[in-house]
KOLRO-891494 format. One line per 5 residues: their letters; for each residue z, y, x of N, C-alpha, C. Coordinates in pm, whole numbers. Layout:
N
a> Z/Y/X/Z/Y/X/Z/Y/X | ...
end
This chain:
122
msahg> 854/342/-3001/746/417/-2943/775/434/-2793 | 675/418/-2714/694/427/-2569/670/570/-2521 | 689/590/-2393/666/721/-2333/519/759/-2335 | 432/659/-2351/289/684/-2352/235/710/-2492 | 321/710/-2591/276/732/-2727/234/601/-2792
hvdlg> 174/611/-2906/133/495/-2984/-11/459/-2948 | -30/395/-2832/-164/364/-2783/-171/219/-2737 | -294/170/-2725/-320/36/-2675/-337/44/-2524 | -240/-6/-2449/-247/0/-2304/-317/-121/-2244 | -358/-218/-2327/-438/-328/-2279/-362/-438/-2209
htvag> -236/-457/-2240/-162/-568/-2181/-219/-698/-2235 | -273/-782/-2146/-335/-907/-2187/-290/-1020/-2097 | -317/-1143/-2139/-286/-1260/-2056/-360/-1249/-1922 | -486/-1209/-1926/-564/-1195/-1802/-500/-1091/-1710 | -460/-979/-1765/-401/-874/-1685/-267/-913/-1624
wtgtg> -180/-972/-1705/-49/-1013/-1655/-62/-1124/-1551 | -149/-1221/-1576/-166/-1331/-1481/-221/-1280/-1348 | -326/-1200/-1353/-384/-1146/-1231/-287/-1060/-1154 | -209/-980/-1225/-111/-895/-1159/-3/-978/-1090 | 42/-1083/-1157/144/-1170/-1097/95/-1240/-972
iallg> -26/-1293/-978/-83/-1363/-861/-106/-1264/-747 | -159/-1146/-778/-181/-1045/-674/-50/-1001/-611 | 54/-986/-691/184/-948/-638/236/-1052/-539 | 221/-1181/-573/260/-1287/-480/179/-1281/-351 | 49/-1255/-363/-35/-1244/-245/6/-1128/-155
figag> 35/-1012/-215/77/-896/-136/213/-920/-71 | 304/-985/-143/435/-1016/-84/417/-1111/34 | 335/-1214/15/310/-1309/123/247/-1243/244 | 148/-1159/221/83/-1089/332/181/-993/400 | 264/-926/323/363/-835/381/465/-908/466
lavca> 512/-1023/418/605/-1102/498/539/-1154/624 | 411/-1190/614/338/-1237/732/321/-1124/834 | 302/-1002/787/293/-888/879/427/-871/952 | 537/-878/876/669/-863/937/698/-974/1037 | 649/-1094/1010/672/-1208/1099/565/-1217/1208
awipg> 469/-1129/1205/357/-1129/1302/284/-1262/1300 | 263/-1316/1180/193/-1444/1163/54/-1413/1106 | -47/-1407/1190/-183/-1366/1153/-242/-1456/1044 | -232/-1590/1053/-289/-1672/945/-225/-1643/809 | -97/-1608/809/-30/-1575/683/-85/-1450/618
iwigl> -126/-1355/701/-187/-1233/647/-316/-1269/574 | -399/-1351/637/-526/-1391/575/-502/-1476/451 | -400/-1561/453/-369/-1643/335/-326/-1551/220 | -241/-1453/249/-198/-1358/147/-314/-1280/88 | -406/-1237/174/-523/-1164/124/-615/-1254/44
avvaa> -623/-1382/80/-703/-1476/1/-642/-1497/-137 | -509/-1497/-145/-442/-1509/-275/-471/-1386/-361 | -476/-1269/-299/-510/-1146/-373/-653/-1155/-427 | -745/-1206/-346/-883/-1223/-393/-888/-1326/-506 | -809/-1432/-495/-804/-1533/-602/-749/-1473/-731
agitt> -660/-1374/-719/-608/-1306/-839/-718/-1233/-913 | -806/-1167/-837/-919/-1098/-902/-1012/-1195/-972 | -1041/-1306/-908/-1130/-1406/-969/-1063/-1469/-1091 | -934/-1498/-1082/-861/-1555/-1196/-863/-1459/-1314 | -838/-1332/-1289/-839/-1232/-1396/-976/-1224/-1461
wllhl> -1080/-1226/-1381/-1217/-1219/-1433/-1248/-1342/-1520 | -1212/-1462/-1472/-1240/-1583/-1549/-1160/-1586/-1680 | -1036/-1541/-1677/-958/-1533/-1801/-1017/-1429/-1897 | -1069/-1320/-1844/-1136/-1220/-1928/-1257/-1282/-1998 | -1336/-1357/-1922/-1454/-1421/-1980/-1416/-1527/-2083
agwgk> -1299/-1588/-2066/-1253/-1690/-2161/-1191/-1629/-2286 | -1181/-1496/-2290/-1130/-1431/-2411/-986/-1386/-2400 | -923/-1397/-2284/-784/-1357/-2270/-770/-1216/-2212 | -881/-1143/-2201/-878/-1004/-2158/-898/-914/-2279 | -952/-795/-2255/-982/-706/-2367/-1110/-630/-2336
psgpr> -1184/-593/-2440/-1302/-511/-2418/-1262/-369/-2380 | -1358/-291/-2333/-1331/-151/-2300/-1296/-74/-2426 | -1213/25/-2410/-1177/111/-2521/-1061/57/-2602 | -1020/135/-2702/-905/94/-2784/-939/-23/-2876 | -839/-103/-2903/-853/-215/-2996/-780/-183/-3125
peaew> -812/-256/-3233/-734/-237/-3356/-586/-271/-3329 | -496/-205/-3397/-353/-225/-3373/-308/-369/-3394 | -374/-442/-3480/-339/-582/-3504/-364/-670/-3381 | -447/-623/-3288/-480/-701/-3168/-407/-650/-3044 | -305/-569/-3059/-235/-512/-2943/-143/-612/-2875
dwrtr> -101/-716/-2942/-13/-814/-2879/-84/-878/-2760 | -16/-895/-2649/-79/-945/-2526/-125/-1089/-2539 | -76/-1163/-2637/-117/-1303/-2653/-235/-1320/-2749 | -291/-1210/-2798/-404/-1216/-2890/-532/-1241/-2813 | -603/-1346/-2849/-727/-1381/-2781/-844/-1301/-2840
dttar> -933/-1258/-2755/-1050/-1180/-2797/-1161/-1277/-2837 | -1190/-1284/-2964/-1290/-1379/-3014/-1432/-1333/-2987 | -1453/-1208/-2951/-1588/-1158/-2925/-1629/-1173/-2779 | -1541/-1227/-2695/-1568/-1235/-2551/-1683/-1330/-2519 | -1705/-1430/-2602/-1811/-1528/-2573/-1948/-1461/-2564
aghad> -1972/-1360/-2645/-2101/-1291/-2644/-2108/-1183/-2537 | -1994/-1142/-2483/-1991/-1036/-2382/-1952/-904/-2446 | -1891/-818/-2367/-1849/-687/-2415/-1949/-580/-2371 | -1973/-486/-2458/-2060/-374/-2423/-1992/-292/-2314 | -2069/-241/-2221/-2021/-157/-2110/-1921/-229/-2019
clgcr> -1930/-362/-2010/-1837/-438/-1928/-1911/-498/-1809 | -1880/-449/-1690/-1944/-499/-1569/-1914/-648/-1548 | -1792/-689/-1573/-1756/-830/-1558/-1837/-922/-1646 | -1867/-880/-1767/-1949/-962/-1857/-2095/-963/-1812 | -2145/-849/-1762/-2285/-842/-1720/-2312/-928/-1598
vsgpr> -2218/-936/-1503/-2242/-1014/-1381/-2214/-1163/-1400 | -2164/-1201/-1517/-2129/-1341/-1538/-2247/-1431/-1574 | -2360/-1376/-1603/-2476/-1458/-1633/-2573/-1387/-1724 | -2695/-1442/-1735/-2798/-1372/-1812/-2767/-1360/-1960 | -2708/-1464/-2021/-2682/-1456/-2166/-2579/-1348/-2197
rgiaa> -2471/-1348/-2125/-2370/-1245/-2148/-2421/-1109/-2104 | -2502/-1107/-2000/-2556/-982/-1949/-2640/-909/-2053 | -2721/-984/-2126/-2804/-924/-2230/-2718/-873/-2343 | -2618/-954/-2383/-2531/-914/-2494/-2444/-795/-2456 | -2406/-787/-2328/-2316/-681/-2284/-2387/-563/-2221
aprpr> -2519/-560/-2230/-2594/-448/-2171/-2550/-317/-2235 | -2539/-212/-2157/-2496/-84/-2213/-2592/-38/-2322 | -2534/10/-2430/-2613/59/-2541/-2617/211/-2536 | -2725/271/-2587/-2731/417/-2587/-2616/475/-2668 | -2557/580/-2618/-2445/642/-2688/-2495/755/-2775
savsl> -2429/773/-2887/-2468/882/-2977/-2408/1012/-2923 | -2477/1120/-2951/-2430/1251/-2905/-2311/1292/-2990 | -2207/1338/-2924/-2087/1382/-2993/-2070/1529/-2964 | -2051/1608/-3068/-2033/1751/-3046/-1886/1776/-3010 | -1865/1853/-2905/-1733/1887/-2861/-1700/2028/-2903
paads> -1573/2055/-2931/-1537/2192/-2968/-1559/2285/-2849 | -1597/2406/-2878/-1621/2506/-2773/-1490/2538/-2704 | -1498/2562/-2574/-1379/2597/-2496/-1329/2734/-2539 | -1199/2748/-2542/-1139/2876/-2579/-1145/2968/-2458 | -1223/3073/-2464/-1241/3163/-2349/-1154/3287/-2359
sa> -1053/3286/-2442/-967/3405/-2460/-846/3400/-2367 | -859/3335/-2253/-744/3323/-2161/-718/3442/-2082
end
């Protein structure tokens, strides 16, 4: 059990890949700042932008995760999301990827959930 409890933190191939590429971009840009090499700063920032695009494309290919918790059987970071082809509900990345996914991933009305009353005996 981790310090965060028994929860799905969403470690996925898309997340790890994007994080790794972004880290390389930030390191490159930081070294370019130290060396006062202006083109290197822009190259590093371009690598960071490429990390975001790579993460998004991997998410669309099923290597990311939908919003919210997943079943415990799908917590392994190498588990591919088979529902990604149709788009995830409440997922901005799926909605901007095209009309077919946008329709499938359009936000659905949420049901009303009753919350317990706040304890006012403080």
